[in-house]
N, C-alpha and C positions, 0 to 999 in steps of 0.2 A: 764757446758758448759766449752768445751777446750778451752787452749788458742789461737788456730789457728782459731776456731769458732769466737770468740769475735774481733780478728783482722779482720777478714773475714766480720764481720758485721759494724764494725767502717768503713772500707774503702767503703763498698756499702754507708752506711750512709752519708760520705763525699762524693762519686760521685754523689748522689743524690741530696744533699743539693748544689753542685757546680753548676748542672743544672736547679735546680730551680732558684739560683743566676742570671745564665746566661738568662734564660728566661725573668726573671723579669725586667735584664737590659736592653733587647732588645725590651721589651713592655713601656720602659721608655723612650729610644732613639728614638723609630720608631715616625713618625710624625703623629701625632692625626689628624683625619676628623674633621674640623670646618666648619659646613653645614648651611647655611640659607635658609629658605623657606618663600614665600610670599603667605597664604594661602588666596586667594582671594574668597569671598563670592559666592557661587555658585549661577549660574543664575543670577548674577548681574554684570554690568560691572567692571572689575579688579580694584584694589585698584592703585591711583595714588602716587606713594611711590618712595621714592628714593633707596629703598632696592630692587627693580626691578633690578638696575644697577648692574652689575657684579663688576665695576670699586668701587663703594662705599663701598660695602662688604668686597673686598677685602683689601679694606683701613682700615676696621675695624676689620681685625684680620682672615676674613673667608678664605679657599683655596678651597671652593666648592658651588656650588648652586644647590638646589633641586628645579625643576620645579614642579609648581601644576598640579594637575591630567588632568586638560584642555587644558594642555600644553605639554602633554606627546604625546610621538611617538606612542604609544599606539592606538592614536586616528588618527596618521597621514601616518600610512603604508598603501600602496595599494594593499596588499595580492595578489599580481601577481604571486608569486613563488608559490602559492596553488591553485589557479583559477582566471584566467581573469576575469571571469564572477562575481566574489563578488563584486568588485567595478568596472564594465565597465566604459570605457572611454566615455564621454557624459553625463553621468547619474548624477542627481540632487548630490547624496552622495558621487561619484569620485570628483565631483568639490569641494564639502566641505573639504574631506581628503586632497585632492592636496593643497587648499588653507592654510589648517592647517599645512601642512609639510612646506610651506615655511615660515609659520610664525614660527616654531618650530626651523627651519633651521636659521633664522635670529638671533634667540635668541641665539642658540648655539654659532655662528659667534662671539657675544658679549663675551660671555664665554672664545673664545679661544682666543680671543684679549686681555684679560685681564689675560690669564694662570690660568685659573680657572677649577676646575674639573667639569664636567658635570652630574649630577642626575636628573633622571624624575620619579617623583610619578608615580605610575601606581595602578590602582585596576584590581585585578585579581577574576575571570576570564573575560574578557571584549572582545566581537566580534563585528564585523559587523552585522547589523540585517538580510542582505541578504545573509550571510554566514549561520546564525544559521535556517533562512529560507529553503535554497536551500538542507542543510545536513540533517532540519529535527532532530536538537539536541535542541530544546526547553526544554526538561525535563532532558538533560543530561550534558549540556556544563557548569554547575556549578560543575561536578564532575571530579576531576583531575586524578582519577583511571580508568576513561572510557579511551579507548584506542583513540577514535577519539579525545576525548579532550586534553590528552596529547601530541598526534600528531601535533595538531591546537596550542598548546602552543607552543611547540617546532619550530616550523615554524614562529609564531608570534615574538618570541623572534631573531630568526633569522633575519627576516625583519628588525625589529627594529634597530639591530647594522649595518645590511647592508647597511640601508636608511639613518643612521645618525650615521655614522663612528665616529663623535666625541663624542659621547656619553661615559663617564667615566662608569657609572651603574645605575641599576634600584634599586629604591625605592618601595617594593610591600607592597601594603597593602590588607586584606581581611577582616577588621572590618565590613566596609561600602561599598556600591558602590553608586556612585553619577553619575548621568546621565543628570544632569540640562543645562549644556551645551555640551551634546554629543548625537545630534538628530537624528545620525544614527546608534547608538551602542546600546546592551544591555550588563548587567551585571549579575552574578550570583555566588554564592558560595555554596554548601551545605556544612553542619557539619562543619562550621569555626570554632568552638571551640574544635574540635576533633583532637587530635595530630596522632590517626592511621589514620582515613578515609581521611584526608584532609590536616592538617598543614605537616605533615612529608612526604608524597609522593611529594607535592608541592612544598617544599623546596627542596628536592632531584632532582626534573626534573629543576628548575632552578641553582640550584647548579652545575647540570653538563652542561648546556646549557652556563651559564655565565661565572661561575668562572673557571671551567676545560678547554672547549672546546676554548672560548674565551677570556680567561685571563682578563676578566671585573670584577665590582665588584657587589656585590647584597648586600642592605640591607633590610631586614625582617623586617618588623614591626610586634610587639607582640601585638599592641593594640587591643582588641575587638576579639580577639581570644585567647592568652595563656599569658596574661599579668598580670592576678590576681592568677591564680592556679599555685602552685609552682610545684606540681606534675606533673601538665602537660607540664610545661617549661620543666623540667627534663627529661619528656620523649621524649621530641624533642631534647634536648641537646644530651642525649644519642644516638637518633637513627641517627642524623646527623653527619655525618662525618667533623670537623673542616677543615676550608680553609683558607688562608691568604685573599682571596677576600670577603669571607661570613662575614656579620656583622648584629647580631641582635640589633633592635633597640627597645629601653624601655623606656617611660616617667617616669619621676623622680617620680612623684606618680601614683598610683593606679586608675584606671578609666580614668575620664578627668580630666581636669585641676582644680579642685576645692582646695580651701585651705581648711585644716584639713580632707583631705582625706589621707590615709595612706601611706607612703613611700613605693615605690614599694620593695616588697617582693623579686623578681627575680635577681634584681641587684645586682650583684657580684656571681651569682651562676652559675652553669655549666661550658662547656669548652669552649664557643665559646664568640667573642670579641663583646662588646656591646656598642652602642652610644645612649646617652641619650638624648631623646626628651624635651625640653623646650620652655615654650610659654611666648614670651617677652610682647606682649598686650593682657593681660588675656581676654578671650572671655566671663568669667562670672563675672569678675572685672572689667568693663569698657573700655577694649579694648585699654588703653593708654588714656581716657579721664582725669584720675585724677592721682596723684602718686600712684605708687604702686610698691615698689621695692622689688622683688621675689628673684633676683639674691644671697644676702647674705643666704637667708634660704634654698634655691637648694645646694649651696656649703657647707654651715656650718652646715645645719640643720634648720629646724622650729621649732619654740618653741613647736607646737603640736607634735614633733617627739622626744622630749627630754625623755618622758615618755617610749618610746621604750625599748624593753628587751637588756640588756648589751651587748649581742651575736649577735644581730641585725644591720645591717648596716642601718644607718640612715641620710645619707648628701652623696654627690658626693666626699667630702673631705675624707671621710672615706673609701670610694669605692677605689678609686686610692690609698689611702695608705695600704689598704690590698688585693686588688687584681689589682695590676697595670698591669698584664699581661691581663686583662680582658678589660680594659680599650680602647674603639676604638676612643672617641671623643664626641662632642657635637653637637647638632642639633638642631637649634633655629628657631622658627617661628617669624621673626621681626613683622609681622602684620598677622591679622586674626585667623582665627576658629570661630565656630558658626555661625550667621546668622544673617542680616542685622546691626543696628548701635549699640552701638554710632560710629560717623564717626569724625576722630580728622584731626585737621589742621595742628598739631604741633606733630611732633614725638619723644620729648623729651625724655618721658616716658619708650617709648620701646626702643629707643634708647639705654637708660644707660643699661637697662637690656639686651639687645642683647651685647653690647660692653664688657660689664665685663663677660659675659658668655663665649664669644669669646674670649679673651683676656687670661682670666684665662687657658679654656679648652687646647690652646696651649702650655702654661707650666703651670703645676697643682703645681708646688714648689714655685708659689706666694702665697701670703694669700689673699684672696678676698677682705680686707680692702685696701692692696696698689694698687689693680686695680681699686678699685672704687675712689680712691684718685686721681691715673693719671685720670682718667676720669673727674673729677670737675675740674684739672686744666690744662689738655691738651684740651679736649673738650671743656669744659663750661669757660675757664680762669677765674676760680674764685680763688679769694685772701685767704689766710691761713685760717683768722677767718671764712669767708664764706664758708671754705671747710668742718669744722666742724659743719658748721649750716645745711649745705646742708646734710650732712651723717646723721644726727639727725633728719632731715626730712623726709628721706627716710627710716631710720629704723624705724619709727613711723608709717608711711604708712603701713608696713607690719602687723603692729601690730592692727592698726587700721580697717585693712580690714576684717582680719580673725575674729576680733569682731562683727564687724557690720554686715556680711554678715551671720556668721554661730557664731561659738564660737570654743576656742581654744580645748575644748572636743569633737568636731563635733556634738554638741546637736541638730542642726537642719539638715533636709535633705537639701542639698546645692543647689537643682534643683529649689527654690522659685524663684530665681530671675536670670535673665539670658538676654543676649543680651541687648535689648534695654527697657525690660519690666520686670514686678515682678507680682507673684502670690500672692496673701494671705496665709501668713507665715505659717507654721506646727507649733505646739506647743508640745513639748516634754511631754510625758506622766507621767514622774517623777516630782514632785514637785521640787527637789533640781537642777535637772537639768534646769527647768525653771527659777529657781531663779538665778543661776549664768549666764544662757543665757541673760536675762534680765539687770543685771548687768554690762555685758559684753558689750551689746548697749550703755548703759551710757559712758563707758569707750572708746568706740569707737568715739562717738561725742564728747568726751573731747580731745583726741588725734588729732582728725581733727581739731578743735579749734587752737591748738598748732601747726599743720602743715601751718594752714594758717596764724598764727603770724611768722613763721620763714619764711614763702614766702616773707613776706612783708619786712622784714629787710635785706635779702640776697640782694647783689648786683648783679644783674643778666647781666649787662654789656650793655643793649638796654632797650628802651622802651616796644618793641615788646615782648621779651623774659620775660620782669616782667609780662606784660599782661598775658602772657601762663601761667606762672608759678603761679601767683597768682588767675589767674581766674580757672585752674585747680584744683588748691587747695581747693577753693571755692566749686568748682563742686563737690568734693569728702565730703566735710562738710556739704551741702545740701542735694547731694543725701542719705548721711547717716541718715540724720535728717527724713527723709522720710522712711527708714529702721525702723529706731528705733519706729517711730510712728505706724507702722504696726505691729511690735512684739509685742509692748503692746498693741495694739489695740485687736490683735487676745487673746492674754493672757486675758485680760479682757472679751471678749465674750466667750471664753470656760468656764471662771467662772461664767458666768451670771450677771456679773458686770456692769447694764447698764450705770448708770453714769459715771462711768471711760471709757467705751465705746465711749460715746458722748464725753469726754473732749479730746481721742485722736484722734479722727474724725476731732476736732477742730484743733490739732495740725497737723495733717495729711494734711488739707488743707490748712493751714499757711506755712507747709515746701514746699508743692509743688508750690504754689504763688511765696517765695522767690527763689524756685530752677529756675522757670519759667522766672525769670528776669535776668539769667546769661548771655544771647546773648546781652541786653543790656547794661549790665555793662562791659564786656570784650569781646575785637572782637574777640579774637583766642579761644575761648572755643568749645569744640567738640559738635556735636549735642545731643540732649537731650533723656533721656529715656521718652517711653511716656506711658500715663495712658491706651490707647486703645490695648495695644500691648499683643497678645495672641499666637504667634507661638512659640509651643514646651512648652505652659503653659496652664494647666489645668484649674488652678481655677484663674481667672485675679482679682487681688487686687481690682483695683477701681470699678469692679462691685459687688464686695462682700462688699466693704465699703458703696456702695449707698442702698444696701439692708439694711444695719445696721443703716442708718441715720433715725432722726425722724422729 
């Protein structure tokens, strides 16, 4: 190679390095999106939560609010630009839509007053029933490649931004369609996991209409579509041209928000900015009914992810350090997810997770522990000795939860307990897995006992605060004693050990009796899990236990 070619290659490398540096510097200095959403239970009255107030979440460090599915302009536009007969004035469905529009505009006014960005989560494709019937598109409206469907999607977007001009952007979901509070609309999406048939054409339509034509923002969720298959994610990334207003949303773990699920393999991949979804009141882990500090694990890496290959990103800290140009921000759900209860009276434990994520997310040069300690001193007003005790309590809660519901090796199917109920737990097929699974159930209860002791000795500043802290810690201990009894009982049943089955049935009954005393002992505890809960649970635990009784 000649000296001239060597110098030329060196110059090119220097130029490329400089541009990469500038790109990363810009990514680090751009203000990240710090968004929050209250995920109301579909079909129920909305949560009565302080996080519904934009002023409250602004003070916590957020700069934008995501309104839930049934607060979306998708349900509130009148479609007059397409056809005045779709929602004719004087009709019942038009009256419902107009009332929804008034509700949405009032919500947006509160955000504008707080100087907060406004986002609406919307299911796609979602159209009025009258429209679907009139245009006879029952079988085709879920296909974004259909010319009429595409035309209607574009019209829908135009009406949403025209009729709700304060809207900053849309958060689009295609994983599921909820219609519990949308009596006059229907939703559909065909081939939702196909990059070629659905995801790519849909994003490109939305990108053109929202990002390019209107200079508004689009957050497209991966969940339930292209969140667990890296090849599919890369197909989408490569086929959709990046845009400053286009962000891809990814949950920090694969699938639903279960501990022991894999850290998302798509985080830090591709060429689009990513916002990371974090659930603050974990729907499969008590919904804020007991201590459950997950922000440390999300930021620094959960213990179950420490065994991941060295080349894989396993925490948000590693993501922002290695791919800062892809980091768009944090999106928390302060409340909600799942169905039914438990319903909390005090929002401390979700507040801790949300505040730490928001404060860290807007300045990722901080350590999680620094942010945590500020929460303890600034928001809880704890003294120095109590700050250390509070941190130990919180870190122990993360260890206790993963061991009590599953194991650090994911030895159990995580769906066996959710919301306010539990199924009869599955037993791992391999003996060595079950042995460590049982051991971790004992470890979980031991950790919960330490958590209760810590809660009792911390000076919480008021009788009410102490009642909640100690009561919620007891809630965790007593609930996880029920879990342990069920897991040991299932193990004995599988082995045909009748004597041990009966022993654990007795402990199960005692644990439930002790757990059911919580409302008598503490006035601020959440509503309780119930033995008859069967929603989305195939094998109700209590029914199975009753068949095993002598």
